N, CA, C and O atoms as a GROMACS GRO file, in nm:
protein
  516
    1MET      N    1  -1.067   0.668   0.159
    1MET     CA    2  -0.942   0.661   0.069
    1MET      C    3  -0.960   0.504  -0.013
    1MET      O    4  -0.938   0.397   0.044
    2LYS      N    5  -0.993   0.514  -0.121
    2LYS     CA    6  -0.969   0.344  -0.175
    2LYS      C    7  -0.899   0.271  -0.204
    2LYS      O    8  -0.796   0.310  -0.260
    3GLY      N    9  -0.922   0.118  -0.179
    3GLY     CA   10  -0.817   0.036  -0.184
    3GLY      C   11  -0.728   0.041  -0.065
    3GLY      O   12  -0.607   0.028  -0.046
    4ASN      N   13  -0.831   0.064   0.008
    4ASN     CA   14  -0.698  -0.009   0.175
    4ASN      C   15  -0.826  -0.089   0.244
    4ASN      O   16  -0.946  -0.064   0.249
    5LYS      N   17  -0.745  -0.191   0.291
    5LYS     CA   18  -0.845  -0.295   0.389
    5LYS      C   19  -0.750  -0.296   0.533
    5LYS      O   20  -0.636  -0.344   0.534
    6VAL      N   21  -0.809  -0.240   0.646
    6VAL     CA   22  -0.805  -0.267   0.756
    6VAL      C   23  -0.881  -0.400   0.862
    6VAL      O   24  -0.998  -0.433   0.881
    7VAL      N   25  -0.780  -0.440   0.904
    7VAL     CA   26  -0.816  -0.607   0.964
    7VAL      C   27  -0.787  -0.541   1.120
    7VAL      O   28  -0.696  -0.462   1.143
    8LEU      N   29  -0.887  -0.593   1.222
    8LEU     CA   30  -0.861  -0.528   1.394
    8LEU      C   31  -0.854  -0.669   1.408
    8LEU      O   32  -0.951  -0.710   1.344
    9ILE      N   33  -0.792  -0.768   1.457
    9ILE     CA   34  -0.761  -0.906   1.566
    9ILE      C   35  -0.690  -0.869   1.666
    9ILE      O   36  -0.578  -0.820   1.677
   10LEU      N   37  -0.815  -0.916   1.775
   10LEU     CA   38  -0.752  -0.956   1.925
   10LEU      C   39  -0.730  -1.048   1.961
   10LEU      O   40  -0.835  -1.110   1.981
   11SER      N   41  -0.627  -1.116   1.991
   11SER     CA   42  -0.589  -1.239   2.051
   11SER      C   43  -0.592  -1.256   2.171
   11SER      O   44  -0.519  -1.180   2.233
   12ILE      N   45  -0.650  -1.331   2.230
   12ILE     CA   46  -0.610  -1.380   2.345
   12ILE      C   47  -0.554  -1.493   2.394
   12ILE      O   48  -0.608  -1.589   2.339
   13GLU      N   49  -0.474  -1.526   2.471
   13GLU     CA   50  -0.329  -1.617   2.498
   13GLU      C   51  -0.353  -1.712   2.630
   13GLU      O   52  -0.406  -1.656   2.726
   14SER      N   53  -0.333  -1.795   2.638
   14SER     CA   54  -0.294  -1.881   2.806
   14SER      C   55  -0.227  -2.042   2.757
   14SER      O   56  -0.233  -2.113   2.656
   15ASP      N   57  -0.148  -2.053   2.920
   15ASP     CA   58  -0.154  -2.154   2.862
   15ASP      C   59  -0.230  -2.251   2.952
   15ASP      O   60  -0.186  -2.343   3.020
   16ARG      N   61  -0.324  -2.219   2.941
   16ARG     CA   62  -0.452  -2.321   2.986
   16ARG      C   63  -0.606  -2.281   2.907
   16ARG      O   64  -0.647  -2.172   2.864
   17ASP      N   65  -0.666  -2.408   2.908
   17ASP     CA   66  -0.769  -2.393   2.807
   17ASP      C   67  -0.887  -2.348   2.826
   17ASP      O   68  -0.963  -2.419   2.891
   18LEU      N   69  -0.937  -2.209   2.770
   18LEU     CA   70  -0.994  -2.086   2.767
   18LEU      C   71  -1.161  -2.157   2.730
   18LEU      O   72  -1.245  -2.068   2.744
   19SER      N   73  -1.203  -2.246   2.702
   19SER     CA   74  -1.293  -2.234   2.668
   19SER      C   75  -1.411  -2.258   2.747
   19SER      O   76  -1.527  -2.273   2.707
   20GLU      N   77  -1.358  -2.262   2.884
   20GLU     CA   78  -1.470  -2.243   3.012
   20GLU      C   79  -1.470  -2.052   2.982
   20GLU      O   80  -1.561  -2.003   2.914
   21THR      N   81  -1.398  -1.995   3.021
   21THR     CA   82  -1.384  -1.851   2.994
   21THR      C   83  -1.451  -1.803   2.940
   21THR      O   84  -1.529  -1.716   2.978
   22ILE      N   85  -1.431  -1.876   2.778
   22ILE     CA   86  -1.546  -1.793   2.671
   22ILE      C   87  -1.629  -1.881   2.666
   22ILE      O   88  -1.669  -1.885   2.550
   23SER      N   89  -1.687  -1.968   2.736
   23SER     CA   90  -1.843  -1.991   2.736
   23SER      C   91  -1.952  -1.927   2.846
   23SER      O   92  -2.074  -1.920   2.834
   24SER      N   93  -1.848  -1.872   2.981
   24SER     CA   94  -1.886  -1.827   3.104
   24SER      C   95  -1.901  -1.686   3.100
   24SER      O   96  -1.972  -1.624   3.179
   25ASN      N   97  -1.829  -1.630   3.000
   25ASN     CA   98  -1.792  -1.461   2.955
   25ASN      C   99  -1.905  -1.440   2.852
   25ASN      O  100  -1.933  -1.324   2.821
   26GLY      N  101  -1.958  -1.523   2.807
   26GLY     CA  102  -2.058  -1.488   2.616
   26GLY      C  103  -2.002  -1.439   2.551
   26GLY      O  104  -2.039  -1.340   2.487
   27ILE      N  105  -1.884  -1.496   2.544
   27ILE     CA  106  -1.761  -1.444   2.429
   27ILE      C  107  -1.816  -1.535   2.290
   27ILE      O  108  -1.827  -1.657   2.279
   28SER      N  109  -1.845  -1.422   2.188
   28SER     CA  110  -1.857  -1.466   2.051
   28SER      C  111  -1.684  -1.460   1.951
   28SER      O  112  -1.640  -1.364   1.889
   29ALA      N  113  -1.628  -1.580   1.967
   29ALA     CA  114  -1.465  -1.572   1.911
   29ALA      C  115  -1.483  -1.650   1.742
   29ALA      O  116  -1.532  -1.760   1.722
   30THR      N  117  -1.429  -1.560   1.641
   30THR     CA  118  -1.357  -1.577   1.546
   30THR      C  119  -1.303  -1.722   1.501
   30THR      O  120  -1.313  -1.807   1.412
   31LYS      N  121  -1.228  -1.687   1.646
   31LYS     CA  122  -1.147  -1.862   1.572
   31LYS      C  123  -1.038  -1.927   1.708
   31LYS      O  124  -0.929  -1.876   1.735
   32VAL      N  125  -1.079  -2.010   1.758
   32VAL     CA  126  -1.036  -2.073   1.899
   32VAL      C  127  -0.978  -2.218   1.821
   32VAL      O  128  -1.013  -2.310   1.746
   33TRP      N  129  -0.829  -2.147   1.922
   33TRP     CA  130  -0.724  -2.310   1.929
   33TRP      C  131  -0.684  -2.348   2.026
   33TRP      O  132  -0.680  -2.271   2.122
   34GLN      N  133  -0.628  -2.508   2.040
   34GLN     CA  134  -0.589  -2.521   2.138
   34GLN      C  135  -0.426  -2.557   2.192
   34GLN      O  136  -0.335  -2.529   2.115
   35LYS      N  137  -0.417  -2.576   2.234
   35LYS     CA  138  -0.237  -2.567   2.230
   35LYS      C  139  -0.203  -2.696   2.179
   35LYS      O  140  -0.264  -2.796   2.215
   36GLY      N  141  -0.070  -2.703   2.063
   36GLY     CA  142  -0.038  -2.780   1.890
   36GLY      C  143  -0.147  -2.836   1.804
   36GLY      O  144  -0.145  -2.948   1.755
   37ASP      N  145  -0.268  -2.722   1.787
   37ASP     CA  146  -0.343  -2.755   1.695
   37ASP      C  147  -0.245  -2.634   1.613
   37ASP      O  148  -0.186  -2.532   1.651
   38LEU      N  149  -0.264  -2.714   1.456
   38LEU     CA  150  -0.174  -2.632   1.331
   38LEU      C  151  -0.212  -2.488   1.354
   38LEU      O  152  -0.320  -2.446   1.395
   39LYS      N  153  -0.129  -2.436   1.328
   39LYS     CA  154  -0.140  -2.251   1.270
   39LYS      C  155  -0.260  -2.276   1.122
   39LYS      O  156  -0.373  -2.226   1.115
   40LEU      N  157  -0.200  -2.356   1.026
   40LEU     CA  158  -0.245  -2.299   0.906
   40LEU      C  159  -0.262  -2.529   0.859
   40LEU      O  160  -0.200  -2.632   0.889
   41LYS      N  161  -0.395  -2.484   0.768
   41LYS     CA  162  -0.375  -2.655   0.728
   41LYS      C  163  -0.284  -2.674   0.642
   41LYS      O  164  -0.249  -2.607   0.545
   42GLY      N  165  -0.247  -2.771   0.686
   42GLY     CA  166  -0.061  -2.772   0.580
   42GLY      C  167   0.008  -2.749   0.623
   42GLY      O  168   0.110  -2.808   0.586
   43SER      N  169   0.024  -2.669   0.714
   43SER     CA  170   0.169  -2.643   0.790
   43SER      C  171   0.237  -2.708   0.873
   43SER      O  172   0.168  -2.809   0.880
   44ILE      N  173   0.292  -2.719   0.917
   44ILE     CA  174   0.376  -2.790   1.063
   44ILE      C  175   0.393  -2.659   1.169
   44ILE      O  176   0.482  -2.669   1.254
   45LEU      N  177   0.341  -2.582   1.167
   45LEU     CA  178   0.391  -2.454   1.290
   45LEU      C  179   0.211  -2.499   1.345
   45LEU      O  180   0.102  -2.526   1.294
   46LYS      N  181   0.274  -2.483   1.476
   46LYS     CA  182   0.166  -2.492   1.593
   46LYS      C  183   0.130  -2.432   1.691
   46LYS      O  184   0.235  -2.394   1.743
   47TYR      N  185   0.025  -2.390   1.767
   47TYR     CA  186   0.006  -2.303   1.850
   47TYR      C  187   0.112  -2.370   1.961
   47TYR      O  188   0.139  -2.489   1.980
   48ARG      N  189   0.148  -2.282   2.009
   48ARG     CA  190   0.229  -2.323   2.187
   48ARG      C  191   0.127  -2.273   2.299
   48ARG      O  192   0.191  -2.274   2.404
   49ASN      N  193   0.020  -2.236   2.318
   49ASN     CA  194  -0.060  -2.176   2.401
   49ASN      C  195  -0.231  -2.211   2.365
   49ASN      O  196  -0.276  -2.217   2.250
   50PHE      N  197  -0.285  -2.225   2.447
   50PHE     CA  198  -0.462  -2.228   2.416
   50PHE      C  199  -0.507  -2.059   2.380
   50PHE      O  200  -0.438  -1.961   2.409
   51GLY      N  201  -0.602  -2.057   2.332
   51GLY     CA  202  -0.649  -1.909   2.248
   51GLY      C  203  -0.765  -1.898   2.190
   51GLY      O  204  -0.824  -1.997   2.146
   52PHE      N  205  -0.809  -1.787   2.182
   52PHE     CA  206  -0.922  -1.743   2.078
   52PHE      C  207  -0.873  -1.616   2.027
   52PHE      O  208  -0.773  -1.564   2.077
   53SER      N  209  -0.951  -1.551   1.910
   53SER     CA  210  -0.944  -1.425   1.816
   53SER      C  211  -1.095  -1.410   1.800
   53SER      O  212  -1.196  -1.479   1.786
   54ILE      N  213  -1.064  -1.301   1.810
   54ILE     CA  214  -1.226  -1.219   1.736
   54ILE      C  215  -1.135  -1.048   1.651
   54ILE      O  216  -1.078  -0.950   1.699
   55GLU      N  217  -1.170  -1.096   1.501
   55GLU     CA  218  -1.114  -1.038   1.434
   55GLU      C  219  -1.299  -0.934   1.329
   55GLU      O  220  -1.417  -0.966   1.345
   56GLU      N  221  -1.255  -0.842   1.258
   56GLU     CA  222  -1.265  -0.741   1.187
   56GLU      C  223  -1.234  -0.688   1.102
   56GLU      O  224  -1.124  -0.633   1.103
   57LYS      N  225  -1.328  -0.682   0.979
   57LYS     CA  226  -1.213  -0.600   0.863
   57LYS      C  227  -1.314  -0.482   0.799
   57LYS      O  228  -1.435  -0.466   0.784
   58PHE      N  229  -1.223  -0.426   0.780
   58PHE     CA  230  -1.281  -0.231   0.711
   58PHE      C  231  -1.243  -0.211   0.547
   58PHE      O  232  -1.137  -0.243   0.493
   59TYR      N  233  -1.312  -0.175   0.509
   59TYR     CA  234  -1.239  -0.147   0.397
   59TYR      C  235  -1.282   0.027   0.338
   59TYR      O  236  -1.382   0.085   0.382
   60ASP      N  237  -1.212   0.074   0.263
   60ASP     CA  238  -1.202   0.220   0.228
   60ASP      C  239  -1.208   0.267   0.337
   60ASP      O  240  -1.318   0.279   0.391
   61ILE      N  241  -1.108   0.300   0.392
   61ILE     CA  242  -1.141   0.394   0.520
   61ILE      C  243  -0.972   0.465   0.523
   61ILE      O  244  -0.865   0.415   0.490
   62PRO      N  245  -1.007   0.603   0.577
   62PRO     CA  246  -0.887   0.713   0.580
   62PRO      C  247  -0.849   0.704   0.707
   62PRO      O  248  -0.745   0.766   0.726
   63PHE      N  249  -0.907   0.633   0.834
   63PHE     CA  250  -0.814   0.687   0.919
   63PHE      C  251  -0.846   0.551   1.009
   63PHE      O  252  -0.965   0.522   1.023
   64ALA      N  253  -0.752   0.471   1.068
   64ALA     CA  254  -0.783   0.393   1.123
   64ALA      C  255  -0.840   0.398   1.291
   64ALA      O  256  -0.912   0.315   1.347
   65GLY      N  257  -0.791   0.503   1.337
   65GLY     CA  258  -0.799   0.510   1.490
   65GLY      C  259  -0.918   0.531   1.507
   65GLY      O  260  -0.928   0.525   1.630
   66ASP      N  261  -1.022   0.554   1.465
   66ASP     CA  262  -1.176   0.546   1.551
   66ASP      C  263  -1.204   0.459   1.514
   66ASP      O  264  -1.291   0.417   1.590
   67LEU      N  265  -1.178   0.354   1.394
   67LEU     CA  266  -1.231   0.194   1.367
   67LEU      C  267  -1.200   0.138   1.526
   67LEU      O  268  -1.294   0.113   1.601
   68ILE      N  269  -1.067   0.122   1.565
   68ILE     CA  270  -1.064   0.068   1.690
   68ILE      C  271  -1.103   0.128   1.782
   68ILE      O  272  -1.123   0.051   1.876
   69LYS      N  273  -1.125   0.229   1.806
   69LYS     CA  274  -1.251   0.257   1.924
   69LYS      C  275  -1.411   0.201   1.904
   69LYS      O  276  -1.503   0.190   1.986
   70LYS      N  277  -1.403   0.174   1.770
   70LYS     CA  278  -1.526   0.098   1.741
   70LYS      C  279  -1.509  -0.057   1.789
   70LYS      O  280  -1.590  -0.107   1.867
   71PHE      N  281  -1.419  -0.116   1.747
   71PHE     CA  282  -1.380  -0.215   1.748
   71PHE      C  283  -1.352  -0.276   1.920
   71PHE      O  284  -1.364  -0.393   1.958
   72LEU      N  285  -1.319  -0.177   1.986
   72LEU     CA  286  -1.284  -0.168   2.142
   72LEU      C  287  -1.438  -0.207   2.206
   72LEU      O  288  -1.455  -0.294   2.293
   73ALA      N  289  -1.535  -0.132   2.151
   73ALA     CA  290  -1.660  -0.155   2.186
   73ALA      C  291  -1.739  -0.252   2.208
   73ALA      O  292  -1.809  -0.285   2.303
   74ASP      N  293  -1.715  -0.299   2.092
   74ASP     CA  294  -1.787  -0.414   2.133
   74ASP      C  295  -1.790  -0.517   2.199
   74ASP      O  296  -1.677  -0.563   2.213
   75ILE      N  297  -1.909  -0.604   2.272
   75ILE     CA  298  -1.944  -0.623   2.336
   75ILE      C  299  -1.820  -0.748   2.384
   75ILE      O  300  -1.745  -0.751   2.481
   76ASN      N  301  -1.838  -0.842   2.269
   76ASN     CA  302  -1.696  -0.927   2.288
   76ASN      C  303  -1.533  -0.884   2.301
   76ASN      O  304  -1.436  -0.936   2.356
   77VAL      N  305  -1.548  -0.788   2.240
   77VAL     CA  306  -1.427  -0.715   2.290
   77VAL      C  307  -1.391  -0.740   2.406
   77VAL      O  308  -1.312  -0.810   2.471
   78ALA      N  309  -1.512  -0.623   2.420
   78ALA     CA  310  -1.480  -0.543   2.534
   78ALA      C  311  -1.457  -0.648   2.700
   78ALA      O  312  -1.394  -0.618   2.801
   79ARG      N  313  -1.551  -0.794   2.662
   79ARG     CA  314  -1.522  -0.865   2.759
   79ARG      C  315  -1.428  -0.931   2.768
   79ARG      O  316  -1.383  -0.988   2.868
   80SER      N  317  -1.380  -0.926   2.636
   80SER     CA  318  -1.239  -1.042   2.618
   80SER      C  319  -1.079  -0.905   2.709
   80SER      O  320  -1.017  -0.925   2.813
   81ILE      N  321  -1.072  -0.829   2.648
   81ILE     CA  322  -0.968  -0.744   2.710
   81ILE      C  323  -0.997  -0.708   2.864
   81ILE      O  324  -0.920  -0.636   2.926
   82LYS      N  325  -1.112  -0.762   2.921
   82LYS     CA  326  -1.114  -0.783   3.109
   82LYS      C  327  -1.083  -0.880   3.150
   82LYS      O  328  -1.101  -0.877   3.272
   83LEU      N  329  -1.020  -1.030   3.098
   83LEU     CA  330  -1.022  -1.120   3.133
   83LEU      C  331  -0.858  -1.109   3.160
   83LEU      O  332  -0.773  -1.060   3.085
   84GLN      N  333  -0.836  -1.178   3.313
   84GLN     CA  334  -0.697  -1.152   3.401
   84GLN      C  335  -0.587  -1.273   3.351
   84GLN      O  336  -0.634  -1.367   3.285
   85SER      N  337  -0.496  -1.272   3.370
   85SER     CA  338  -0.389  -1.404   3.385
   85SER      C  339  -0.381  -1.428   3.228
   85SER      O  340  -0.338  -1.540   3.200
   86VAL      N  341  -0.415  -1.346   3.117
   86VAL     CA  342  -0.390  -1.419   2.990
   86VAL      C  343  -0.306  -1.282   2.895
   86VAL      O  344  -0.288  -1.161   2.911
   87LYS      N  345  -0.271  -1.384   2.794
   87LYS     CA  346  -0.191  -1.282   2.687
   87LYS      C  347  -0.266  -1.176   2.618
   87LYS      O  348  -0.377  -1.211   2.578
   88LYS      N  349  -0.235  -1.070   2.599
   88LYS     CA  350  -0.385  -0.991   2.504
   88LYS      C  351  -0.259  -0.899   2.408
   88LYS      O  352  -0.163  -0.826   2.434
   89LEU      N  353  -0.346  -0.968   2.250
   89LEU     CA  354  -0.274  -0.880   2.155
   89LEU      C  355  -0.338  -0.799   2.065
   89LEU      O  356  -0.343  -0.864   1.961
   90LEU      N  357  -0.394  -0.682   2.048
   90LEU     CA  358  -0.474  -0.611   1.950
   90LEU      C  359  -0.347  -0.581   1.788
   90LEU      O  360  -0.265  -0.490   1.799
   91ARG      N  361  -0.349  -0.622   1.724
   91ARG     CA  362  -0.319  -0.614   1.543
   91ARG      C  363  -0.379  -0.548   1.512
   91ARG      O  364  -0.501  -0.546   1.530
   92VAL      N  365  -0.297  -0.449   1.438
   92VAL     CA  366  -0.362  -0.375   1.299
   92VAL      C  367  -0.339  -0.374   1.213
   92VAL      O  368  -0.256  -0.288   1.184
   93VAL      N  369  -0.395  -0.470   1.087
   93VAL     CA  370  -0.320  -0.520   0.934
   93VAL      C  371  -0.408  -0.392   0.889
   93VAL      O  372  -0.515  -0.345   0.928
   94VAL      N  373  -0.302  -0.354   0.774
   94VAL     CA  374  -0.359  -0.272   0.708
   94VAL      C  375  -0.281  -0.317   0.537
   94VAL      O  376  -0.165  -0.346   0.506
   95TYR      N  377  -0.364  -0.308   0.486
   95TYR     CA  378  -0.357  -0.369   0.316
   95TYR      C  379  -0.392  -0.259   0.290
   95TYR      O  380  -0.504  -0.214   0.314
   96SER      N  381  -0.242  -0.160   0.201
   96SER     CA  382  -0.298  -0.049   0.096
   96SER      C  383  -0.234  -0.099  -0.042
   96SER      O  384  -0.134  -0.164  -0.072
   97TYR      N  385  -0.352  -0.030  -0.119
   97TYR     CA  386  -0.366  -0.083  -0.252
   97TYR      C  387  -0.269   0.082  -0.322
   97TYR      O  388  -0.173   0.072  -0.400
   98ASN      N  389  -0.318   0.205  -0.277
   98ASN     CA  390  -0.330   0.309  -0.364
   98ASN      C  391  -0.267   0.408  -0.233
   98ASN      O  392  -0.161   0.471  -0.241
   99SER      N  393  -0.333   0.406  -0.143
   99SER     CA  394  -0.249   0.516  -0.048
   99SER      C  395  -0.311   0.478   0.072
   99SER      O  396  -0.425   0.431   0.074
  100MET      N  397  -0.226   0.501   0.198
  100MET     CA  398  -0.201   0.497   0.305
  100MET      C  399  -0.334   0.530   0.432
  100MET      O  400  -0.354   0.650   0.447
  101PRO      N  401  -0.408   0.451   0.505
  101PRO     CA  402  -0.520   0.542   0.582
  101PRO      C  403  -0.413   0.547   0.689
  101PRO      O  404  -0.323   0.466   0.710
  102GLY      N  405  -0.457   0.712   0.781
  102GLY     CA  406  -0.406   0.747   0.918
  102GLY      C  407  -0.400   0.648   1.033
  102GLY      O  408  -0.494   0.582   1.077
  103LEU      N  409  -0.271   0.648   1.076
  103LEU     CA  410  -0.255   0.567   1.173
  103LEU      C  411  -0.218   0.609   1.277
  103LEU      O  412  -0.107   0.574   1.316
  104TYR      N  413  -0.328   0.727   1.388
  104TYR     CA  414  -0.305   0.782   1.506
  104TYR      C  415  -0.401   0.747   1.630
  104TYR      O  416  -0.523   0.733   1.627
  105TYR      N  417  -0.317   0.736   1.736
  105TYR     CA  418  -0.379   0.672   1.852
  105TYR      C  419  -0.361   0.760   1.952
  105TYR      O  420  -0.252   0.812   1.975
  106ASN      N  421  -0.482   0.785   2.028
  106ASN     CA  422  -0.472   0.926   2.093
  106ASN      C  423  -0.433   0.868   2.235
  106ASN      O  424  -0.404   0.748   2.228
  107ALA      N  425  -0.422   0.931   2.382
  107ALA     CA  426  -0.343   0.900   2.466
  107ALA      C  427  -0.473   0.846   2.552
  107ALA      O  428  -0.448   0.859   2.672
  108ASN      N  429  -0.574   0.802   2.535
  108ASN     CA  430  -0.726   0.799   2.580
  108ASN      C  431  -0.686   0.675   2.551
  108ASN      O  432  -0.641   0.608   2.644
  109LEU      N  433  -0.693   0.617   2.412
  109LEU     CA  434  -0.685   0.467   2.385
  109LEU      C  435  -0.573   0.366   2.407
  109LEU      O  436  -0.562   0.244   2.407
  110LEU      N  437  -0.471   0.505   2.433
  110LEU     CA  438  -0.355   0.408   2.465
  110LEU      C  439  -0.336   0.401   2.578
  110LEU      O  440  -0.224   0.360   2.607
  111LYS      N  441  -0.412   0.427   2.671
  111LYS     CA  442  -0.400   0.442   2.817
  111LYS      C  443  -0.556   0.307   2.824
  111LYS      O  444  -0.537   0.233   2.921
  112LEU      N  445  -0.630   0.287   2.781
  112LEU     CA  446  -0.711   0.199   2.804
  112LEU      C  447  -0.638   0.031   2.728
  112LEU      O  448  -0.662  -0.085   2.760
  113LEU      N  449  -0.574   0.071   2.652
  113LEU     CA  450  -0.487  -0.066   2.609
  113LEU      C  451  -0.378  -0.146   2.696
  113LEU      O  452  -0.351  -0.265   2.709
  114ALA      N  453  -0.311   0.010   2.769
  114ALA     CA  454  -0.245  -0.031   2.854
  114ALA      C  455  -0.309  -0.042   3.035
  114ALA      O  456  -0.242  -0.066   3.135
  115ASP      N  457  -0.406  -0.025   3.029
  115ASP     CA  458  -0.554  -0.059   3.164
  115ASP      C  459  -0.587  -0.189   3.155
  115ASP      O  460  -0.648  -0.255   3.240
  116ASN      N  461  -0.536  -0.235   3.025
  116ASN     CA  462  -0.602  -0.369   3.024
  116ASN      C  463  -0.515  -0.472   2.996
  116ASN      O  464  -0.552  -0.586   2.969
  117ASN      N  465  -0.320  -0.410   3.004
  117ASN     CA  466  -0.238  -0.467   2.975
  117ASN      C  467  -0.227  -0.533   2.806
  117ASN      O  468  -0.153  -0.624   2.768
  118VAL      N  469  -0.310  -0.467   2.739
  118VAL     CA  470  -0.300  -0.468   2.577
  118VAL      C  471  -0.204  -0.500   2.485
  118VAL      O  472  -0.231  -0.435   2.383
  119ASP      N  473  -0.080  -0.584   2.464
  119ASP     CA  474  -0.032  -0.521   2.364
  119ASP      C  475  -0.097  -0.453   2.221
  119ASP      O  476  -0.214  -0.466   2.187
  120LEU      N  477   0.026  -0.364   2.134
  120LEU     CA  478  -0.049  -0.329   1.991
  120LEU      C  479   0.045  -0.360   1.944
  120LEU      O  480   0.152  -0.345   2.002
  121ASP      N  481   0.033  -0.415   1.820
  121ASP     CA  482   0.127  -0.494   1.672
  121ASP      C  483   0.007  -0.393   1.549
  121ASP      O  484  -0.115  -0.377   1.538
  122ASN      N  485   0.130  -0.346   1.477
  122ASN     CA  486   0.083  -0.245   1.356
  122ASN      C  487   0.152  -0.305   1.259
  122ASN      O  488   0.269  -0.268   1.246
  123ASP      N  489   0.111  -0.392   1.184
  123ASP     CA  490   0.128  -0.469   1.037
  123ASP      C  491   0.119  -0.376   0.907
  123ASP      O  492   0.001  -0.347   0.886
  124ILE      N  493   0.185  -0.336   0.839
  124ILE     CA  494   0.143  -0.254   0.740
  124ILE      C  495   0.170  -0.305   0.580
  124ILE      O  496   0.279  -0.268   0.537
  125TYR      N  497   0.101  -0.369   0.502
  125TYR     CA  498   0.168  -0.447   0.324
  125TYR      C  499   0.077  -0.325   0.212
  125TYR      O  500  -0.041  -0.322   0.177
  126CYS      N  501   0.200  -0.229   0.179
  126CYS     CA  502   0.154  -0.158   0.049
  126CYS      C  503   0.236  -0.302  -0.076
  126CYS      O  504   0.342  -0.358  -0.103
  127LEU      N  505   0.061  -0.296  -0.121
  127LEU     CA  506   0.056  -0.373  -0.201
  127LEU      C  507   0.022  -0.321  -0.378
  127LEU      O  508  -0.053  -0.226  -0.399
  128ASP      N  509   0.075  -0.383  -0.470
  128ASP     CA  510   0.050  -0.348  -0.609
  128ASP      C  511  -0.035  -0.362  -0.688
  128ASP      O  512  -0.051  -0.465  -0.754
  129GLY      N  513  -0.099  -0.266  -0.693
  129GLY     CA  514  -0.252  -0.274  -0.730
  129GLY      C  515  -0.304  -0.238  -0.918
  129GLY      O  516  -0.423  -0.243  -0.951
   0.00000   0.00000   0.00000
């Protein structure tokens, strides 16, 4: 379907510095932050914890479920979801201009997330285009 963008973001947060964890596990993060860093340039909002994220964008897709499987199979993501004693969140963000892609999560995907203590969040934005 034309006019959709899906952004998958895996965020890992901890009350301790994750720099050593990232390098020792060979993780290539999209973004890394330290406790107290500004969330956005010019903002007053600051990160409460140390963390990193891995992000991937997909365009004009009809079904988001298969993208999540592909995303989780990425070596950086696979290594990250295995980390212990950290907070893990998989955020699925859909920007829709004309039609909404399907959002379906089968039992195997949900079990994989649950077994690795990964929270799931969906944000859907219907935009004029």
